[in-house]
C-alpha positions as a printed Julia matrix, in Angstrom:
212×3 Matrix{Float64}:
 -38.96  44.22  -49.3
 -39.64  40.51  -49.77
 -36.46  38.66  -50.72
 -36.52  35.19  -52.24
 -33.76  32.9   -51.06
 -33.49  29.78  -53.2
 -31.17  28.03  -55.65
 -31.56  30.75  -58.28
 -30.78  33.62  -55.92
 -27.89  31.57  -54.5
 -26.54  31.33  -58.06
 -26.8   35.12  -58.34
 -24.75  35.45  -55.13
 -22.13  33.1   -56.62
 -22.01  35.18  -59.8
 -21.58  38.36  -57.75
 -18.89  36.86  -55.51
 -17.05  36.08  -58.74
 -17.22  39.08  -61.07
 -19.85  41.32  -59.49
 -19.55  44.46  -57.39
 -21.83  46.51  -55.21
 -20.16  49.85  -54.52
 -20.97  53.35  -53.29
 -20.41  56.16  -55.75
 -18.0   58.82  -54.51
 -18.23  61.32  -57.36
 -20.67  63.63  -59.12
 -24.22  64.53  -58.17
 -25.03  60.91  -57.32
 -22.42  60.64  -54.55
 -23.4   58.04  -51.96
 -25.64  56.12  -54.36
 -25.15  52.36  -54.65
 -24.13  50.91  -58.0
 -24.24  47.27  -59.05
 -22.07  45.88  -61.84
 -21.52  42.39  -63.19
 -19.3   42.18  -66.24
 -16.83  40.02  -68.14
 -15.12  39.79  -71.53
 -16.87  41.77  -74.26
 -16.75  38.9   -76.78
 -16.12  35.63  -74.96
 -18.83  36.07  -72.32
 -21.57  37.84  -74.31
 -23.53  34.63  -74.98
 -23.44  33.7   -71.28
 -24.96  37.06  -70.36
 -27.54  37.13  -73.14
 -28.78  33.55  -72.74
 -28.57  33.07  -68.97
 -27.42  35.89  -66.67
 -29.73  38.65  -67.93
 -32.79  36.34  -68.05
 -31.93  35.04  -64.56
 -31.87  38.53  -63.05
 -35.06  39.46  -64.9
 -36.85  36.39  -63.52
 -35.63  36.64  -59.93
 -35.23  40.39  -59.31
 -35.92  42.57  -62.37
 -34.44  43.42  -65.75
 -31.07  45.17  -65.57
 -29.65  47.24  -68.47
 -26.75  45.96  -70.53
 -23.36  47.56  -69.88
 -20.8   47.77  -72.68
 -17.35  49.37  -72.48
 -14.98  49.39  -75.47
 -11.96  51.06  -73.88
  -8.56  49.64  -72.89
 -10.15  46.73  -71.03
 -13.42  46.15  -72.92
 -16.24  44.41  -71.09
 -19.84  43.32  -71.51
 -22.35  42.81  -68.73
 -25.09  44.46  -66.7
 -25.09  47.59  -64.53
 -27.62  49.61  -62.55
 -27.94  52.18  -59.78
 -31.6   51.39  -59.19
 -32.23  51.4   -55.44
 -34.56  48.39  -55.44
 -32.0   46.16  -57.2
 -29.04  47.24  -55.05
 -30.99  46.82  -51.82
 -32.26  43.4   -52.91
 -28.71  42.21  -53.62
 -27.47  43.56  -50.29
 -30.28  41.7   -48.5
 -28.94  38.54  -50.14
 -25.74  39.3   -48.17
 -23.71  40.64  -51.07
 -21.27  43.05  -49.38
 -20.86  46.7   -50.28
 -17.35  47.81  -51.22
 -14.08  46.06  -52.02
 -14.33  42.26  -51.88
 -11.27  41.41  -49.77
 -12.67  38.73  -47.47
 -15.94  37.07  -48.37
 -18.2   34.78  -46.39
 -20.87  32.57  -47.91
 -24.24  33.54  -46.35
 -25.72  31.12  -43.82
 -28.97  30.81  -45.78
 -26.93  29.25  -48.59
 -24.86  26.99  -46.35
 -27.98  25.49  -44.76
 -29.44  24.15  -48.0
 -27.77  21.76  -50.49
 -29.65  23.16  -53.5
 -28.54  26.66  -52.57
 -24.95  25.44  -52.14
 -25.02  23.96  -55.65
 -26.47  27.17  -57.05
 -23.78  29.29  -55.4
 -20.91  27.07  -56.59
 -22.34  26.99  -60.12
 -22.54  30.78  -60.24
 -19.02  31.18  -58.93
 -17.6   28.71  -61.47
 -19.33  30.53  -64.3
 -17.6   33.82  -63.46
 -14.37  33.16  -61.54
 -13.78  29.54  -62.46
 -11.85  27.87  -65.26
 -11.62  24.44  -66.84
  -8.37  23.47  -68.51
  -6.09  20.55  -69.32
  -2.52  20.04  -68.15
   0.09  17.33  -68.17
  -0.59  14.27  -66.06
   2.59  13.9   -64.02
   1.56  10.47  -62.76
   2.34   9.09  -66.22
   5.86   7.95  -67.06
   5.92   9.64  -70.44
   4.59  13.2   -70.33
   3.88  14.53  -73.8
   0.46  16.12  -73.95
  -1.92  18.02  -71.71
  -4.46  15.3   -71.03
  -5.58  15.77  -67.42
  -8.68  17.94  -67.09
  -8.92  20.34  -64.17
 -11.57  22.67  -62.79
 -10.33  25.64  -60.77
 -12.11  28.17  -58.54
  -9.99  31.26  -57.81
 -10.36  34.13  -55.35
  -8.31  36.6   -53.3
 -10.45  35.75  -50.26
  -8.82  32.99  -48.21
 -11.98  32.48  -46.17
 -14.14  32.03  -49.27
 -11.7   29.51  -50.77
 -11.65  27.53  -47.53
 -15.45  27.54  -47.36
 -15.77  26.33  -50.95
 -13.27  23.54  -50.27
 -15.29  22.48  -47.24
 -18.5   22.44  -49.29
 -16.89  20.28  -51.96
 -15.58  17.93  -49.27
 -19.14  17.57  -47.96
 -20.37  16.82  -51.5
 -17.64  14.13  -51.83
 -15.98  15.97  -54.71
 -12.22  15.51  -54.33
 -10.29  18.77  -54.47
  -7.02  20.5   -53.62
  -6.4   23.83  -51.88
  -3.59  25.92  -53.39
  -2.06  29.33  -52.68
  -0.33  31.67  -55.14
   1.67  34.05  -52.95
   2.01  37.56  -54.39
   5.45  38.28  -55.85
   5.06  41.97  -56.68
   3.72  44.93  -54.71
   0.82  45.4   -57.14
  -0.26  41.74  -56.96
  -2.54  40.0   -54.48
  -2.2   36.53  -53.03
  -4.68  34.22  -54.74
  -6.34  31.1   -53.38
  -7.44  28.24  -55.58
  -9.63  25.19  -55.12
  -8.81  22.65  -57.83
 -10.63  19.51  -58.92
  -8.33  17.22  -60.87
  -9.09  14.34  -63.2
 -12.03  13.35  -65.36
 -13.85  11.35  -62.67
 -13.8   14.23  -60.17
 -14.68  16.91  -62.72
 -17.51  14.7   -63.95
 -18.72  14.47  -60.35
 -18.88  18.3   -60.26
 -21.03  18.39  -63.39
 -23.32  15.64  -62.15
 -23.99  17.47  -58.89
 -23.49  21.16  -59.69
 -23.15  21.78  -63.42
 -22.63  25.03  -65.28
 -24.82  27.6   -67.06
 -21.92  29.08  -69.04
 -21.87  27.82  -72.66
 -18.12  28.41  -72.85
 -17.31  26.01  -69.99
């Protein structure tokens, strides 16, 4: 199988490291079969999937069916058990199983365009942009300081993303949210604070999510 490794496939890896999963089925007649899923909020993220994610997969790999679930935690996205798609994604170094510790593939780390694609994909799934109070001001009244945050439960991945941003001269902070309850997981965050630094992200990396 010929696998393309470029900025677009690096973006797909970033998307998958965020909200994607490549797992082995352990039930029914299809036990042992690989299943790929990439999904987010059923309303908020529909436009992102329809205008960018689905066309991206169709262009780079092949068209993947839409997945819609309207249960307790409704979602919208794409899902397939097609062998060619799952094998292609695995050859891009997307791991099979639970994503506890993740490592950015070397083929991405060796190329700046691929690095930008990966970071863009990760932001668009597991990243947020928000405003908070600027505590450097004497009078704190409103949330005026813009921040961009990348979040993951993988310490290694967070450290790698921080290092990549350092290399791109995008100022950032590394933060840890230690789990407080038995059913929680420690989270690691890479934050970019302030309009100048966030603007630097968008000049170099950007976003394909219309809601960001």
